[in-house]
N, C-alpha and C positions, 0 to 999 in steps of 0.2 A: 652911799656907794661902797661896794666891796669887790675887790678883784680876786678874792679867794675862790669863789665858784668858777671863775674863768680859768684860773690857774689849775684847779683840779680837773676841769674838763680837758685842758691842754695835756695834763699829765696822763689821763686815761687814754687820750688820743695818741700820744707819742708812744706809750708802752704797748698798746694794741698794735699800732702801726709797726713798731720795731719787731714784735713777734711775727707778724705777717711778712715783714721784710726778710727776716732770717729764713722763714719757710719758702719764700719765693725763690731764693737761691739754692737752698739745700734740697728741697723735694725733687726738682728736675735732675739735679746731680745724683741723688740717690737712685732715681729710676734708671738713669743712664748706667750707673754702677751695676744695677741688678740685671739689666737687659742688654745694654750696649746699643740700643736702637733709638734714633731720634724720633721715629714715628711713635714708639711707645711713650716717650716723654710727652709728645703732643697729645696723645690719646689720654694719658693720665691727667694732664692739665684740663682737657676737655671734660673728662668724666667728673672732675671736681667742680667744674663750672656749671654743668647742666643742672644738678640739684640746687645749686645756689641761684640759678636763674629762676627756677620755680619758686623757691622760698622768697627771693627778693621782691617778687611781684606782690606778695601778701604781707611781708613783714612790716611795711609802712602802716597797714591797717592794724596789725597786731600792736605796734607802738602806740597808735592812737586809741586803742582799746585798753591795753594793760598799763601803759605808762612808760615814759622814755627811760627813766633811771633803772627800773626793774629789768627792762629788756636789755639794756647795755650790760648790766651785771650778769645776766644769764648767758648772753652771747660770749663774753670773754671767759667765763668759767668753763663753758662747754668746749671752747676752742683750746684752752690750756690743757684740759684733761685728755682730749683726743690726741693732741700732738704729743703729749707725754707717753701715750701708748705706743708710738712708733719706736723710740729707742728702747722701751721696755720689752717689746716683742723681739727686737734685735738682740738684746741681752739674753733672752730665753732661747734664741735660735729659731724662732718661728716667723720671722719677717719675710714676706714675699710680696709680689706686686699686688695681689688681690687684697691682702690685709692692709697694705699701705694705702691703696686707693680708698678702701672703706673708711679707714681712720681719717684720711684727708677730707673725705666727703663730710663726715660727721663734724670735723673741725671747721669746715668752711661754710656749712649750710646756714649758720646763724651770723656769719660775718656781716652780711648786708643789714641784719637787724641791729647789730651794735653800731655800725656806721650810721644808719638812719637815725637811731636814737640820739647819738652824740651830736650829729648835724642839726637835728631838730631842737636841741637844747642850746645851740650856739647863740641865737639872737637874744634869748633871755639872759644868758651869762654875760654877753656883751653889754646889754642895757644895764645890768647890775654893776658892771665895771666902769660905766660911763664912756664906753668906746663906740665909735660909729660902726655900723655893721660892715662897711667896706674895709675899714682898718682891721676889725676883728677877723674877718674872713681871711685877710692876707696873713695875719699872725697865725691863725689856725692852720692854714695850708702850709705855712712855713714850718710849723712844728711837726706836721705830718711828714713833710719832706725831711726834716731832721731825723725822724724815726727811720726813714729809708736810707739815711746816711749811716745810722747806727746798725740797722738790721742787716742789709745785704753785705756791708763791709765786715761786720762781725761774722756773718754766715760764711762768707768766703774764707776768712781767716780760720774759722773753726773747722771747716772741712779739711784744710791742710794740717791743722794741729791735732784734732781728735777724731776726724772722720765724719761723714754726713749724719750717721745715726745719732751719735752723741751730741752733735751740734744742735739738734732739735730740743735738747734740754733748755737751751737759752730761750727758745720760743715759749716753752711752758712757763718759765719763770716770768717772762715779760707779761704774759696774759694774767698770771696771778697778781702781779703788782698793779695791773690795770684795774682788776676787781677791787683792790684795796682803795685806790684813788677814787673810783666811782662811788664806792660805798659812803664816802663823806661828802658827796656832791649834792647840793640842794639849790635849785634855781626855779624861778617861776615856770610853771608848765611841765616840770619834770615828773610830777606825780601822776596818779591815775586821773584821767580827765573826768569832768562831771558827766553824769548819765546822758544829758541832752547833747553833749559834744561828741560822744562816742559813736563810731559807725555801727549800723544795725547788725551787720554780719561781715565776715571776711569777703564774701563775694560783692556785697553792696558797697563796702568801703573801698575795695580795690577798683571797682567800676567808677566810683566817684573820682578817685585820683586819675584814672585813665582819661575820663571825659574832661576833667579840668585841664590837664596838660595839653590835650589835643585842641581844646578851644582857645588856648593861649598861644597866639602866633609866635611870640618870642620864646616861650618855653618849648614849643614844638620844634622850632628851628635849632635852638641850641642843643636839645636832646638828640636830634638827628645828626648834627655835626659830631657830637661826642661818639655816637654809635659808629659812624663811618671811620673816624680816626682810630678808635679802639680796635675795630675789626682788623685794620691793617697794621696797627702798632703792636698790639699785645703779643702776637707770635714772635716779633722781633726780640722783645725783652724776655719772654718766658721760654722760648725754644732756641731761636737762632744764636743769641749770644751765649747761653750755656753750652750749646753744641760746639760753637767755635772755640771756646776756652777749654772745653773738655778735650778737643782734638789737640790743643796746644799743651794740655796738662798744666794749666795755670789758673786754678780757682781763685787765687789772690788777685789776679788781674781782672777777672770778672767782677769781684767785689769793688775794685778801684774804679772801674768804668761806671758801674751803677751808682756808686757813691758820688762820683763827680757830677752825674746827672742830678742827683738829689741836692748837692750843694748849690748848683745853679738854680734849682727849683726853689730852694729856701730864699736865696737872694731876690729872685724874681717875684716871689709871693710877698715878701716884706716891702718891696718897692711899689707894689700895686697902687696903694692909695696916693702916694706922691706922684707917680707917673700919670694917673688918671686926672689928678688936679691940673697937671700941666697940659695934657692933651685931652681930647674927647675919649670917653670910655669906648665908643665904637672903634675909633682908630687904633687905640691900644690893643683891643681885642683882635682885630684883623691882622695887624702887624705881628702880634705875638704868635698867632697860629701859623702864619706863613713862614716866619723866620725860624720857628722851632722845627717845622717840617723840613726846611732846607738844611738845617744843622743835622737832623736825623739822616738825611740823604748822605751827608758826609760820613756818618757812622756806617752806612750801608756798604761802603767800599772796604770796610774792615781793615783799616791801615794799622800801623804799629801802635804801641801802647800810648805814646805821647799824643799823636793826633786823635786817637780814640778818646782819650780823656778830655782833650780840648773840645771836640765835637759834642761829647756827652755833656760837658759843662754848659755849652751854648744851648743845647737842646733844652735842658732844664731851666736855664735862665730865661729864655724867650717864652717857654710854656708857663712859667711861674704865675703871671697875672691872669691866665685863662680861667682857672678854676675859681679863684675868688670873685671874679666878675660874674661867672655863671651862678655861683652861690647867691650873690646879691640879687640877681634876676629872679631866682626861685623864691627867695625870702620876701621880696617886695611884692611879687605878683600873687603869692599864696596866702590866704587867710590863716591865722595861727592854728585853729583847730584842725585844719586840713593838711598841715605841713608834713606830718609823718607819712600820710598816704602819697603825697606828691613826690617826696624824696624817694619813697619806695618804688614808685612807678618809674621815675627817671633812672634810678639805680638798676632796676631790672632790665630796662631797655639797653643800658650800656653793657650789662652782663650778657645779654642775649647776643650782642655783636661779637663778643670774644671768641666763642667756640667756632665760628665760621672760619676765622683766620687760623686758629690753632689746628683745626682739622687739615688745613691745606699746608701748614708749615712743615710738618714732619715728612710727608711724601715729597714735597718740593726739595727739601734738603737731601733726602735719600736719592732722589732722581737726578738732580742738577748740581748738587753740592751746596755747601753752606754759603759760599761767596756769592753765587748767582741768586740764591734764595734771599739773601740779605738785601741785595740791590732791588729785587722785585718788590719786596714788602716795603722798603723805605721809599721807593718811587710811588707805590700805591698810596702811602700816607700823604705825600705831598699832593698827589692828583685829587684825591677825594676831599682834602681840606680846601683846596682852591675852588672846587666846584661848590662845596657847601657854603662857602663865604659869600656866594652870590645872592643869598637869601636877603630880601629887603627888610624883613622883620627884624633883623639883627640891629638895624639903626635905632630900634626902640631902647637899646642899651643906654642911650644918652638921655632917656626920659625917666629913668628910675629915680625915685625919691627914697631917702633913708633918714635915720635919726640925725639930729643936728649935734655934731660933736663939739663944735666951737662954743655953743652956748651952754653945754652941759645938760641940756634938756633933750627930750626925744619927741619928735613930731609923730602924729599918728601915721601908721603905714597904710596907704590906700588899699582897699580891696576892690579890684576892678570887676566890672561885669564879665561873666564868662565869655561873652562874645567880643570882648574888647580887642 
């Protein structure tokens, strides 16, 4: 057993996540500086997501064809170069909304590929480290949350210190370091798959992933839940909060609120394995989703900084166990050679949900004000989550089998029939 591959995977994950975390705060702020329009910020975020949506549908197939490690390296390298182009154009005096959007698209288009590649390597790295998949998922998501503690917090502070353009240099550096970490990563299944395991074509491989997810009731239900929640939540984080703190001229406060949410997410993710052992996985999942959405509703009232930080902390804390549980469901239900395609399909579905809410957020803020829009979107998150949790197939979460951590050995992961 060796934990080095797991540590390297975590390092690449946290560095890439930190880079995206800085960009998540800085890019909307930069658009608002250039245009002064909340609708423009929403449109830019949507324009960035649309090509990502298209690419995310096929990147899982690319990962299964080319190899997980190679794709992760390429994705982070392209993201770093494109983001570095934004402050470079600003220095030359040629930065405008069009060039910013184009560079943001180039940087984001392979983000799902890097995410898919690293996520597909996680079970292999966990097995090499002698960790149960559930525990490894919790640690992995906690580290990703730590990246968003570092990223948005640093992003908000850098905006105040050096301006939004120069703050993006931190993003480029983070992606460069992620490339270095991944270049030393070697785990089972990270290289190019054998010929008989590769998808025949992009179209055929993508269809295989789509059909598999659709025929798995548990994966279909959890993917649908994520899509509904993201459609209502993403505008809150990407448009509403930046506009609110732009109006207050407090970029540092935006960084503190997002950081508090990430701190809560780290704690919640790390606690996943212990909480699941005490209660059933299904009960933990349902309670986590509902309590997180209730805490987000508190954020929707846009109170003072103290309550905002408290509600943000609770939102992250309660949502923390959700993603590790969903990851375990995907890992157990999906055969190893198909994992990239399945992750790609699930990721593309969640990306598809985002633009719907983002297109509505800007006009809602411009028409009704940021306070009313915040309450509408926070209420929508709670409503759609409550409805989605009525799916009976979610009870299959208690039937998942995983590697045996206590004995130090690993049982075979069952490959269910597609119609199971």
